[in-house]
N, C-alpha and C positions, 0 to 999 in steps of 0.2 A: 504494500500500500504506500503510495508516494506521500511526501510531506504535505502537499497542498490538500490532498484528500483527508489526511489525518486532521489538519486544522479545521476543515469543513465539518468533519464528523464531531469534533469537540465542540464547535460552535452550535451545531444542531442539538447535541445533547444538553448543552448548557441553557438552551432556550426552551427546553421542554416545559418548564413551569409556566412560562408566559403563554405558550400556545394552548396549554390546558385551560388557562383562565379565559382565553379569548374565544375559543371555539364552541359554538352552540352544539355542534354535533358531538363533541367529546362529553358534554354534560349528560348526554343520554346513555353513555356507556356505563354498564354495571361493572364497577371496578373489582379487580381481584389481584392478589399477589401472585406473580408468575415466576419470579426469581427472588432469591435472598442471597446477598453477597455480604458476608460479615454480619453486621447488624443493620444493614440497609436493605429495604424492600424495593423491588422494581415492580411497578403496577402495570396493568394492562393499558391504562390511560397514558402512562409514560411512553409506551411503545407507539401507541396510536398518535400521540402528539408529535413524536419525532418523525413518524411516517408522513404526517401532514406537512410538517415543516420541510422535509426533504423534497416533497412534491413541489412545494412553493419555490424552493431553491433550485429545482431542476437537477437534483443529485440522484444518480443511479447507484444502486447497491450491487457489489460484485457477486454476492451470493443471494440466497433466499432472504428477502427483507424480514420475514417472520423470525428468522434466526439471527441475522446480522444486526438488526436494530437493538434487541435486548442485550446482545453481546457488547455492543459499543457503549451502551448505558452502563453496563457492569464494569467495563474497563475504565470508564470515567470515574466511577465510584472508587475504584482501587487507587487511582492517582489522587483523587480528592482526599480520601482518608489518610493517605501517606503525607500529603501536603499539610494537613492539619496536625498530624503527629510530629512532623519535622518543623512545625511553626513557620512555614513559608508565608511571607508577608506580601500583601498587595496594598497599594495606596488608594485612597479615595479618588485621587485625580486620575489614576489609571482606569478605575471603574467608570468614573464620570465620562472620560474621553471615549471609552469603549461604547457606553450607552448612547452618547450623542452621535458617534459615527454610525452606529447601527440605525438609529432613528432617522438620520439624514438619508441613509440608503433606502429605508422603507418609504420615506416621503418621496424620494426620487422615483421609486418604482410605482407608487400608487398615484402620484400626481400632485398632492397637496397635503398640508397639515390637517386640514378639515376632513379630507377624505380618509386619512389615516385614523382620526378620532372616530369617525362614523363607522369605519370597518371594524374597529375593535370595541366600539360602544363604550369608550372611555376617553377622558380628556388626557392631555399630554402629561400632566403630573402623575396620573395613575399609571400610564404606560411606562413612564420612567421608573416608577416605584416597582412595578412588576419586573422590569429588566435588571435592576441593580443586583439582586441576589444571584440571578443567573450569571451575570457577567463577573461577579465576584468569584463564583465557582470556576468559571472558565479561566480567569486569570490565575487562580490557585493551581489548576491542572497544568496550565502552560508553565507556570513557575516551577512546579515539581518536575516536569519533563526536562526543563532547562537544567535544573540542579542535577538530575541523573546523568545528563550527557555533557556537562560542562568540561569534563576532563578529556573528552575525545579530541584527538589531534591526528592528522593524516600526513604522512611523509611523502615527498616526491616519488620515492620508490613504490609506495603503495598505490599512488595514482597511476603510475605507468603500468604496474602489474594489473590493476583492475581493467584498464582499457586495452591492454595488449591483445587479448583474444576476444574482445567484444565485437559482435557482428556490426557491420557498418551502419545498418539501420537503427542500431541502439545508441550510437554516438550522438550526443546532444547537438542540436542545430543552434548556432549563434545568430540571432537576427542582425540585420544591418545596424551598425553603430556609427555615431558621428562625434566629432570634436568640434565645438563651436566657440568662437570668440564673440564678445558682445560689447557694444558701447551704448550706454543709456544716458538720456538727458531727462531730467524731471522738469516739466513745464512750470514756470514761475506762477505762484498763486498770488492773486491781487490782495493787497492789504484790506480792502473792503470786504472780501470774502472771509478772510481770517477774523476780522472784527465781527462779522455776522455769526460765525461759529462760536466765538467766545461769548457773545451776548446770549446765545441759546443756552450755553452751559451755565452762565450766571443766572439765567432765569430758572433753570432746573434747581440750582442751589437754593435760590430764594424760595421756591415752592416747597422744597424739603424742609428748610428751616422754619417756614410758617406752618408746617403740618398739613399743607394742602395735598401733598402726595408723598409717597415713600420713594427712597432711592431705587428699590427693586422694581417698582412699577414703572418709573421713568426709564430705567435701563431696558426693560422689556420692550417698551414702545419706541425708544429713540436711539439706543446705543447701536453703533455701526460695527461692533465686534460680534460677528455671528457665533463665535465659539462660546461667549459668555452672556449675550443678551437674553437668551431664553432662560438662563438661570438667574435672572435679576442682576446681571453684571458680575456674578461671583467668580473670583479666581481662587482655586483651592490653595492650600499651603504651598508657597513657592519661595525658593531661596533668592537672595538678592541677585546672584549671578545669572539667574534665568530671566530676569526682567530687563527691559530697556533702562539704561542708567538713570535718565532723567525721571522716569516713572518710579524707579526703585527709591531714589533719593527722597521723593515726596512721600511715597507709601510708607517707608520705614520710619519717617519722622512723625507719623500720626500716632496719637496716644489716646484720643477720645473717640469711641465708636459712634458717638452722636454727631460728631462734626464732619463736615464735608471739606475736602482739601481745596486749596487754591487750584486754578487751572494750570495744568502741566502739559507741555508740548513734548511728544515723543516722536520717534521715526514713523509711527503709525498715524498720528494725528494729534488731536487735543482731548484731554481727559479731565474729569473730576473723579476723585477717589474717596471711598469711605472704608475705614478700618472695621474688620470683623473680629480678628483675633491675631495674637502673636504667639508662636510656639517655638522657643529656641531661636534658631537662626532663620526661621521661615515665617512668612506672614500670610494671612488670609484677608483679602480685601474684595470689595466690589467696585466696579468702575463703569463710567459711561464714556464711550468713545464717539467723537464726532470728527468727520473728515471734511476739510474744505474742498469744495468742488473746483476742479480745474476748468478754466474757460476755454471755449473753442479757439479763441484768438491766441491764447498762450500755447495751446497744443500746436497750432499751425506754425507759430514762431519756432518752436523746438523742432518740428518736422523740417522746416526750411533750413535751419542750421545743420541738421543731420544730413540733409540732401546734399548740401555743399561739402560737408565733411566726407561723405561717401564718394563723391566725385573726385575730391582731392586725393583720397587713398587710391582710387583706381588709376589716376593719372600720375601719382607720385609727386605731385606739386602741392606744397603746403598751402592751406587756405589763406585768403587775404587777411583774415583776422590776426595772423601772426606778423603781418607787416614786413615780410622779407627777413625776419629774424631767424627763421629755421633754415638750416643748410642741409643739403643732401636729399635723398628720396624720402618722401613722406609715406609712412606705413600705417597699417591698422594699429600696430602697437604704439606708435606715436600718438595716434588719435585717442587711444585708451588713456594714456598717461596725462594728456593735456586736457581732455574734454569729458571723460566718462564720470558720471555721478555714482556709479555702482561700486560701493566700497568693497563688496565681496569678491569682485573680479579685477578691480583696477590694479592691484599689486601683483597680478598673475597674468599680465599682458591681455586681460580681457577674457581669458579662458574660463569657461563655465565649469563648475565642479558638480559632480554627481555623487552625493553622499548616500551610501547604502549600508545595510547591516554588515556587509563584507568589508567595508572601508570606503575610502575616498578615491574617485577616479575621474578622469576628464572625458571618459567615453559615455555616451548616452544612446539608449535605444530611442527612436523617435517618440514612442509613447511616453517616455519618461521626461521629455523636455516640456517646458511650458507650452501650452497648445499654440500660442501665437508664434513662438519661435519655431516649433516643429512644422507649422504650416509654411513658413517662409523657407526653411532649410530644405524641405523635402525635394524641391525641384532645382536646387542649386548645384553648380559644379564646384569641385574642390578649389579653393583659392578665391572664389567669387565673393563679392561684397554686396549685400542686399540693399534695396531701397529702404528708406525709413518706414517704420510701422509703429502702431500703438500697442501697448500691452499693459496688463495689471501685474505688478511685481508681487513677490511673496509677502510684502508688507501691506498689500491691498491698495497701493497707490498707482495712479495712472502715470506711465512713463512712455517716452518715445525711444526707439532703439534702431540700431543697424547691427547686422551680424555678418561674420565671415565664416564660411565653412572651411575649417582648417584641415579636416581629414574625414574620410568616409571609408568604413570597412564593410563591404557587402556581406550579406548573410552567407554563412558557410558552416560546414561541419567543423566542430571544435577540434583543434590540434594542440598537442602538448606544448609546442614551442610558442604558439600565439595565444592560447586560451587556457593556460594552466590553471588560473584561479577558478574559472568556470568548472573545469573538470575536477578540480580539488573539491569544490562545493558539492558536486554530485556524489563523490566518494564519501565525503563527510556526512552527507544526508543519509546515505546507505548505512553507514556505521551507526549513526544515531538511531535509525529505524530498527536496526538489529539489536542495539542495546535496550531500547524500550520494549521490543518484543520479548526479549529474554527476561527482562524485569517482570513483565506482566505474567509470563508463564510461571516464574518462580513464586510470584506473589499469590497466584491462584493456588499453588500447592499448600501454602500456609494459611489460607483463608477459608472459612466456612462458606460453602456454596450449596444451595439447594435449588433445583430446577423443577418446574412443573413437568410432569411426565411427557407432555407432548413436545418438549424441547430436547429430549434425550437422544433423538436420532438426527439432530442437526449436524451439519458439517461446519464447525466453527473455525475461525482464523487462529484462535489460540487453543492449545490442547490443555486438558485438565479440568474443564468445567464439570464434566460428568464424572462423578466419583463413586 
């Protein structure tokens, strides 16, 4: 069973309780205990809930679902019980983020927040409450699996040995990858627009201080931080180093939970902040974010500047703005150092960085690039410089940009010399899968298991259930 499938199965199992609560059809089921694993019972409704969820997710079971589903629930319970025994910890922020991401996926699939509430016959607060415990269990299971496999390492010799006799059709295919350099310019925001945003925030503060509204209510209605607005602007316990420096300075200076901070400008926009609690070196606050709107005129000015810069790079002649001060051929790298506003790439000649679980690389699959960049790069030749275009950066701000396609590697079968890390990841995943399988089998041997008679003839993935 591959890693992606395992993750999906764990997710399905962890959402059983929510599906049970939501489904009218499940309410009509006369429940019965079909398995007992340790001191945990698996109910018929648990199995039906996972079956329903798998149908909604489009997941197909490799074996008989009547056997595979209860087995996967039982496996989850083994990991969960061990996680509790070993005191595996999960943070509230991890749970909250997981719940919010899943809710966003459901909203995207169903069409709107209102349709989601109508479908589940619950409001958003109730849906979140139902999901929290399920996601807590999911995080505990994943944490336990990570703990069991953290010591696994794979040597180059093991990678070569694994792929040496592997059939050609089993060697992983590496999709087309690109390396991209970027120059961004942030359109200038008019002072009048900044004043308007600040006046809005002053009005919110005044309404809170007068008792006309609460901070949470105003955050839900007006904050432009989608990750916290739905929670009344609440940020869970966060260390100073994880926050924008200007935001952190004001947040950590707050002492009275009843007071609202002064207006603070961060790289994301303008905020007001309210203290909830401090715990050691971490702080819990709520905030309201407002972003000044960039005018069409300012965008056009930035696009015109970038158009001239793009032409200068293509011809190698420095732009007029340098007044003849620049000597030699003018390059994209020169444009980055002199004009780019993007602090993340400016010191690396504009080269965009792809940060993944495996580490940091300059290679991107097109699907992993910002959508606006991917659309431009897709049809470019290596070495070409694009026309200017608009995009929303990772801080949620409108910027204008030009890009250069530095390199392209067409899709191909992985090779040891060119794609060692990818092949190493495959072998590492196999080793982890083997380790977890062995752990489950050994755990079954020392765990009380009782199955309903009708499951005794099942062909299970893990041996030892029938005793």
